[in-house]
N, C-alpha and C positions, 0 to 999 in steps of 0.2 A: 433474698433481693438483691444482694452484693453479687452472686452468682449469673443471675439473669443479666445484670448491667456489664458484667465481663464479657457474656457471650455476646450479647447485642453489640458491644461497643465495636469489635472487628468488622462487622458485618454494614454498620453505618458508615464505618470508615472507608471501607471498599465501596459502598456506592457513591459517597460523596468524591471520592478520586476519580471513578470511573465518569460520573457525570462530568467532573472538571476536564477530564481528556477529550472528550467528546466536541468540545467548546475550541478547542486549541488548534484546530486544523484550517489551514488559510485555504487550501483548494480542496475539493470532494467532488468524487465522479462515479458513476456506477457503470460496469460493463456486464454486458451478457453475451458471451461467448459462445460459438461453438467450435467445436474440434478444427483446430489450425486456424482459427479466425485471428487475426493480428489486433492488439490493442495497441495503440501508437500515443505516446505522450511526447509533444515536442515542449522541449525547455531552453530557454533562452536565459542564461546565466546574468547576463549585467543588468537586466530589467529595464534597458532603454528602446528595447525593439528593433537594435541593431542586430540582425541575423548574419552575423559573420561566421565563418568557421570554427573560430576559437571559441565563441561563445555559445552555439546552438547545439544542443544535444537532442538524439530520439533516443527513448525509453521506450523499448517494445518488448510485449510478452504475448505468449499463447499457450494454451494447452495441448497436449498432445495424446494423453492418455488417462484413462480413468478405470481403475481396476475395483473389483468387486468389495475388496477392503477399505475402500473410502479413500485411495489415493489418488492424488492427482498429480501429475507430471508437468510441469510449467519451464517453459524455456524461455529465457529472458535475455535480451540484448540491451547493454548501455554502454555508451561512446565506444562502440566495436568490440567490447568484450562479453562474449556468450557465458551465460551460466543456466543451471539446471538446478531445479527444485522439485522435491516431492512435499507436496502439502496434503494436509488431513484436517476434517471439520474437528479439530481439538483446539483447545485454548493454547496459545503460543505455537501451536503447528501449523496454523492456518495463515501465516503472514509471511512477508518477505519484507525487510527494511533496506532500503538502498539510500546510502548517503549520497546527496546531491552535490554539496560544496564540501571543502575540507572541514575536517570536524574542528571546531576552536575548543577552548579549556573548559567553557561552560556549555555542558551538553544540553541543556535546555533549549540553547539557543540555535543548534545545530539546524541545519536544512535538509531534511530528506523526505523520502517518499514512502509510505507504508502500503504495500498491497495485499489484500485480506481476501483469501478465499471464503466466501459466504455461505454456498448453497449450490448444490448439483441435481439438476432435474433429470433423470432417468428415462423420462419418455421422449423429451424434447432433444435430449444430449446437449445440455447447454450448462455453461459453469457461470455462476456468478461471482463478481469482483467487486470491490470496495475499493478506491486509490483516495488516500489521502495525502495531502504534502502540506510539510511544515516548513513555514517560509517566513519566520519574526522579522528578519531585516529586510524583508519585501527587495530582495534582489532577483526574482525570477518573474517571468513571464510564462505561463503555462497554458498549452492548447491540447485538448483532449480529442482524437480522432479513433474512429472504428475502421479498421481495414476490411479488406474483403477475405 
């Protein structure tokens, strides 16, 4: 009996933490992108709606290559800095985490974006992305757009 409880306890703990994590996002959006189609996320840092150059930023990404081994190459640009990622549909290799504000001492209260590669449709040649943004201090205004 005790061995069954010991085996079941980690599984229940994982399910509890996973369910709790899904509730912690302040902004969520879903993108279905064709090759080289941009996903644009406009971020205003002060939350006041004042779109001055110092407070407004564009986070944009697109995918450029999908090979047969489930690797997806994603090009991302944030604050004028380009990044390149190779994502796979495996746990922890399917996501990009981008800090949006400077990191504080308490990691839980950080403001960041999480881009998750969720699916690839080989017939339509489209990639699905889930975008989550955590903003505990309500300092951001976020606008999601899909480019051409």
